[in-house]
C-alpha positions, 0 to 999 in steps of 0.5 A: 430342485436344481439350479441352472447357471449359464456360461460360455467361451468368450473373451475374459478381460479385467474391465468392462470392455466388450468382446467380439460380437461373433457367436461362440462355438459352444455355450456351457450350462451348469446344473446343480442337483443330487444325482442319487435321489428320486428327483435327481434320477428323473431330472437328469434324463430330461435335461440331457434330452433337452440338450440333444433336442436343442443341438439337433434343431438348427433353428435354436442357437443357430450352430452354437453347441449347448453343453451341460456341466452337472454337479452332484450336490449329494444333499450337501449341507452347504451346496444345494440345500435350498431347493428351487421351490423354497418359498423364501427365495425372492427376486428382490433378494436375488435379482438374477433368480428366476423360478421355472417351477412352482413355489412351495408358497402356493402349495402351502396356501393350497394346504391351508385352503384345504384345511379351512374347507374341511373346518379344521383349526389345528394341525401338526406339521411333520417335516425334515429339519433342513432349509427345505422343510423349515421354509415350507412349514414356515410358509404354511404357518403364515397361510394358516394364520390368515385363515384363523388356523394354526400349527399346534405342534411342529415335529422335525427330524434330521434328514438322516434320522433312523426309524427309531427316531421317527418312531419316538417322534410319532409317539409324541405326535400321537399324544397331541390333540390335533389329528390332522398331520401335514407331512413335508419331507424328502421323497427318498425317506418320506414313506418311512413316516407312514410305515411307522404311523401304520405300526402305531395305529395312526392310519385308522379312522379319525386321522387326517394325513396330508402330504405335500407333492413329494408323495405324488413324486414317489408314486409317479416314479414307481409305475406301476404302484408298489402294492406294499407302499400303497397299502401304507397310504390308504386315505392320504391326501397329496398334491401334484403340480398340475400340468395339462396334457398337451401334444408336447408333453405326450411326445416327450413321455412317448420318448421317455423310455428311449432316453439314456440314463433313465432310471425313473419309470414315470415322468414326474413334474420335476422332469418336465420343468427341468426340460423346459428350463433348459429350453428357456435358457436356449431360447433366451440365448438365441435372442441374446445373440441375435441382438448382438450380445456376446459372452464376455466376462470380467474380473471383479477387483473387489474379489482380488486379494493381496493375501492368498486364500484357499477359496481363490475368489480372484478366479471368479469372473462376472458375466457382462451381459447378465442384466440383458440376458435376465430381461430376455429370460423374463420376456421369453414366452413359449409353450413347453412340455409343462405348459405355458412358460412365462413369468409374473412380476415376482419372477415366478412361473405364472398361473400356478396350479395343483392337482389334489389326490386321494390315495385309494386302493392301488392308485389315486383319485383326483378329487379336485384342483387348486389354483391361485386364481380360484382356490379349490375347484373341481374344474380344471385350472386352465378353464378357470384362468379364462374367467374372473377370479372367484374365491367365495366360500360357495365356489370352493368345492371338492369331490368326495374323499375316502379317509383313513379307515375307509370312511367317507365321513369327514374326520373331526380332526382332533381328540382329547390328548392322551396326556389327560388334560381337561378343557379349562373353561372360563366362567364369569363369576357374576355378582348379579343375575346369578340365575344365568351363571354363577359360582356353585359350591358343589361340583362342577363349580358353576351353575345357572341357565348358561351352564345347563345349556352347555352341559345339555350340549355336551351330553349330545356328543358321542364322546366324553369331554373332560372339562374343568370350570374356572371362575373368572372374577372375584364375585363382588362385581361383574367381571369384564367380559372383554378381558375374559374373551381376550384370555381365551384368545391367549389360550389361558382358557380353552373356552368360555361359557356364560352370558357372553354377548357376540360382538363384532370386535370379539369375533375378530379374535375368537370363535363363537357358537351359534347364539343360544339366547337372543339378546339386544339392548332395551330401555326400562322405565318406571310406570304408575297405575291409573285409578279408575273412577265413576267419571272415567268415561269422561276422561277421553275428551277434555272439557273443551272437546266435550263442549265443542262436540255438543255444540256441533251436534246442536248445530248439525241438527239445526242445519238439517231442520232448516233444510228439511222442514219445508219439504219433509213432514217429519220435521214439522209440527208444534214449535216444541215438537220441532225443537225436540226433533232437532235435538233428538235427530242430532244426538241419535246420529251418535249411535246411527239410530236416527229414524227421520228420513232426509228428503232434500239433496242438501240435507242428505249431503250434510248428513253424510258428512256428519255421520263420517265425523261421528264415526271418527269421534266414536272410534277415538273415544272408544280407543282412549277409554280402553287405554285409560281403563286397561293400560298403565301410563309412564311416569316419565317422558322417556319412550325409547332410546331416542328420547333418552339420549336427547335428555340430560337425565342420568342413565343406569347400566349394569356393571360390566355391561356392553351398554357402557361402550355402546352409549358412550362410544356409539351414541356419544352419551356423556360419561357423567350421565352413566351410573353403574348398578351392581344388582337387581336391588340397585335397579329398583332403588335407582328407578324408584328415586328417579333422576331428581332424587339421586336415581336414574330416569331409565336403565339400559340393559340386555334383554335377557337380564331385563326380562328376569328383572321385570319378572320379580318387580310386579309390573312396577317397571316396563320396557319402552321402545324397540330392541336395538343392537340385536345380537345373542349370547354364545359360547367362546372358543379359539 
């Protein structure tokens, strides 16, 4: 959280002329940070060490001395309030701004991924009310929104807030429904949050505390860890800039205690980034000088004022080589103590990654990593960056976590707030099919199969759920279910319970439970019964079919007689006897009971073919007769959704059903063919009248309604075709 400004001892002119090309004897680098802060006390010795290493190495700057000019921002409200990690600092807005430390944008996305991984939807943000805190939480809100989660409450406090103010704030926080807290504060005052939280019993089982990397900074600068502080932090999750151990880092850490002005016991990531930032400036300046660049400045006429001003802006000078040096900085690559130093297209440090820590006992356990490349993982980011990006749900993994209260069970992340507001549950106030859901004059105000399922699920919970059913609709006609779902998404209801079908469009704005009833659209048509008679056995075949079949029997008998009577004694005798044999033989083959043997080859061949034909005739006759005697027949030609939409006959649908949108928008059925039916009696009347008498040819409705309807109609109607648009009913929440 520091700013480096490059200056030098070169020629100053009032225009854009070029000064002498000789190297300057010295180059000044300006640094802005807060001296008396945890980060400031760790950063200063790292910057001084980098300057010493540069000046002692003749291969860098080639004899030009590097000086630093430090300025204490002292947490000023004007100077230095925007830290280098601010996610809203953009190279588009500030072309000469390069970020040599990871942006908080990535840290907030890591927190959002963590929250999504554990299935939480609402969080409470506790943050310091300055640019650093507000920008970070704003970025967190954006990241959560992409993952269908949100910040339900923002608890901000001033940087100099007293313990009493923080106590009052956390009392208010404890009354919220969400028990997932994200703490984004300054390292110097952050522990007060957890001290107050512990006194309010907010560090016990059921609570989730996630701290940004300020907490890892506090822990790393106080090695060995302070037992009192660690006792406050049990079960807390925090993040740390991921910096792989390297020879360069180990060398710097081994020299750390020997540096002058060292007050921090541990080497934090900010110190490593500060060291590399100075080295980056030195390498870039060396390239700049080697390419003929020089430090020359010119005065901007726009800053000259005829009137005297206390700001004395006319004394400011503009560096002529700024654009060139900026390009050199962007192109510079080297391996520093913080890893590979190079910039992406947004002028951010490339390959951002974070360690995820779980505070347990007297230290912290590393439960995984986060990278912008692969999300959450138990594999080190430097390994994953060598592979293709993979952020699939199955690849998002972390090791086990010990949560507050020393439990390994993932907290639910919410509870019913102490202010006692019950859940407002929207319930369709139906005009038909009230067996599923409808108004109840007695408590709880709603009844039906859907309410029974929901109440049974509530009874399985280990805690009480205060709830209030609110009827949606006037009860005179079925309500619009899309509007009910939208009302839930707008937080007018906390949830909705009823016969609500799960559709793709609805899942984009709300969450559904797993389906508790299978559904889908079906077609219902009227049927008529066929009266059986003594002559029913003749109905499988038409008169023509019977005549053709009898003729073939006689014909085949005659053919076999012709082929057999010369060589087979069984086909000989008196003419009358031979005639009887022809008829007997042919008709007995119908039951495969013929007793005459065939001797000739041709006779046997004809008989085999004929027996196969007889088998087919018998099978067809049996199937048709069975169907006539046992199965009802349709009174219309509609046998499914395809024949229904290809006709021009009217179609009945339930008022408020999704069938309307499906038929009109998906199947392009004319609106003029659609007839809205309000209740079961309308169904019966419309189907009985038929399309020629003001009724309908068929009804398209959801399967559960149709099953209930058919159970009351004594087999007068039936489903035809297959179920289409398969889905299910579910309960709705945000």
